Structures are given as C-alpha cells and as structure tokens.
N, C-alpha and C positions, 0 to 999 in steps of 0.2 A: 373429508366428510366428518361432520360433527355427530355427536351421539344420537341426537334426535333423528337425523336423516338415516343413520345406520339402522336404528330400530325400525323405521318405516320401511326401508329396503328389505330387511330380513322378513318382516311380516308380509310385505307385498309378494316376495318371492315364494314363500311357503303357503301363501293364500290362507293364512290363519292369524288370528289375534291371540297373543299370549300375554301373560302378566308382565308388568314392569320388573318384578322380582326375577322372573326367569330370564328376561333379556339381559338384565344386569349381571346375573350369574354367568350366562354364556359369554358375555363380553369379557368379564374378568378372567374366566377360565382360558379363553383364547389368548388374552394378553399375557398371562402367566406362561402359557405354553410357548408363545413366540419369544418372550424375553429370555426363556431358559434355553432356547435353541439358537438364537441369533445374537451375535455381539454387535451392539449399536452404540454410538457415542451418547445417545440420550440416556443410556443406563449408567454412565459414569458421573461420579461426583468427586469433589476434592474437599477434604477437611483439613484445616490448619489449626494448630494449637501450640501449647507449650508443655513439655514434660515436667513432671514434678521431681525435684531433687530427692534422691533416696527412695523413690517409689518405682519398682521394676514393672509395674503393671500400667497398661494404657487402655482406657475404656474406648470401645468402638462406637461409632455413630449408631443411633437407634435404627436407622433404615439400612444398615450394612448387610450386604449379601456375601460378597467375597472381595478379597484384596487384589488390587492390581500392583500397587507398590507402596512401600513405606520408607520415608526418608527422614533422617534426623538432620537438622540444620544448625550449623555452628554460628557463632556471633558474627563471623566475617561473611556469612552467606553461603558457605560451602555446604553442598548437599552430600550426605552420606546415605546411600541406599542400603538398607538392611537386608540380610539374607534370611530366608525362612528356615527354621530348624524345628526339631521336636522339643517338647518341654523338657524331657529328660536330658537332652544334650545340654541345654542351658543350665540345668541344675548341676550337671557334672562339671562343665567348664567354668561356671561361675557359682560355686557352691555357697558362697557367703553373700547375702543380700547387701551387706554393708560395704562390699567391695564395689566401688563406683568408677565410672569412666564414661567414655563416649559409646553408647550402644552400637553393637555391630550386627547382632542377630535378633530375631524375634520368633515367637511361637504362638500358636493359638492356645491360650490358657483355658478358655472356655468359649461359649457362644458369643459372649459380649466383651471379652477382655483379651488383650495381647500381653505376653510376657516378654520383657526386654532383657538382653544380656550384653554387657554388664548393666547393673543398675545405673540410671542416669546420675552423673556427678555434677550436673549443672542444669539450669532451666533451658535446655535446648529447645529450639523450635521443632515442630514435627509436622509432616505433611503425609496424609493418607489419601491415596487415590483408590476408590473402590466402586463397585457396581451396586446399584439399588434398583428396586422396582419403581418406575415413575408413577405419578398419580394416574389412576385409571381414567379412561375416557368417560366412564359412568359418572364420576364425580367432577371431573374437570370440564366435560363438555367437548373440548377439543384437545387433541394430543398430537405429538409428532407422528405417531403411527397412523392416526386417522387422517392427518393432513398429507402424508407422503406415501402411504401404502395401505390405503383403506381396503383394498381387495383381500388382504390377509385377514382383517377383522371380519369382513362380510362373509367370506367363504368359510372361515373357521366357525362363525356363529351358525351358518347354514348346516354345517356338519352336526353341531350340537342340537339344532332344531330338528333335523331329520331323525336323529336317534330318539329324541323325546317323542316325536310324533309316530315313531315306529314305522317310518317310511320304508318302501320297498328297497331291497338291497341295491338295485341298480341306481336308485336315487342317492343313497348314502355313498355309494362308490363314486358317483359323479361329483358330489360335493367334496369328497375326500381328495379326488384328483385335482379339482380346482384349487383347493386349499394348499395342496402340496406344490402346485405350480406357482402360486403367488408367494408361498414361503420360500421357494427356491429363488425367486426374483429378489426377495428381501435379503436372503443370505448373500447373494451377489452384490447387492447395494451395500450391505453392511461391511463386506470385505473391502470395497472401494473407499468407504468412509473412514475406516479405521486403519487401513494399510499405510505404513510409512517405510522409511529406509532401513529401520532397525528391526522391525518385527512384522509379522503377519497375524491375522486373527487366529485365536487359539481354538475357536469352535468351528 
C-alpha cells in the first residue's frame, strides 16, 4: 500500500477528513514505534571506509541508530571483529594514544564517535553494520513496510486517529487490539527474515 492509499483508507475508516500534516505525523509516529519494536532487515545498513593512522576515533554514519558489528579489515582481507568495552577500559589498557596497532576493542565515545583501542597503526579497512530508520513512507511514497505489512501502518494510524478524535474507549481498544495483532505478525516475520544458524533476533 502506498502512502496515498494509506491516507485514504485511514480517513474512510474513521469517516473523517483530517489534515495532511496530521496524517504524516501519525504515519511517522507509527513507523518509529514499529522500527523500535521489531528487528527487520530493512533497518540494516553497512558502511565501509578506512581508518586514519594515529587517530583513535571513528565517526559514525549520520543516520546511525545502534551498532550490529564493527570489523577492522587487514590488507590480506582478514576480518577482525572488535569487542565493545567502556571508554575507561580503553583509556586504562591503552593509556597512550601514540601506542598503535591493530584495533581490538571499541567504545561509544559520544553519540557520533567511536573510540578504538589501540590506536590504528595502519590505514586498515573498516566495516560497520548498523541499524537506521529507513525513509518514511510519507516522503518515499512506498516502503518495505507499506508493501509487505501495511496492516501495521493502517492499524497504528487508526489508533492515533481514535485518540485524536477522542473516540469511545471500545473503539480505541478495538484499534489497539488490531494494531497489536498486526504487530505480532510482523514480529514473527521479522524473526524469520533475520534468523540464521548463528543467532536469533535480539528483540
């Protein structure tokens, strides 16, 4: 279901016309809620780059939410997956920034930067697999969620609409139940999509 059809269905169901701004707000709120509850492949992205020699900090992509894995890649193609630690651990184990080598651990230095230990001693390759918020159906028109599980968006927006219209409690409860059922279906699908031989979904 594309965004235009989604908005039409919401307004037809509640038998009310609401502003485009409200519809967009409801859609984005539902997307954010869903993406924070369900682990889906569409949330994953991979960034590849090169570490700077002598610089223990690594900037994160602008759309970064949280890290799945961080690997440092040697010249021969060997992947070295780093272990997450606290910043103070790295400062204690590798107290001198000038001490360089192949990074073994990382910490979240701040919201946009990772701290590596030890400091990179070569221009190693780096691969970051992370989760992000995909483009909203409001701006994209069509999305994976709209194409594969539109009931989650529709029912979630109906919940928001019922609250806005101050609908009777039984109506709000009905929409909530429908949203929870469609969300449960999405959780099940998300588990099937991301499950492999080595791990199962973390959410």
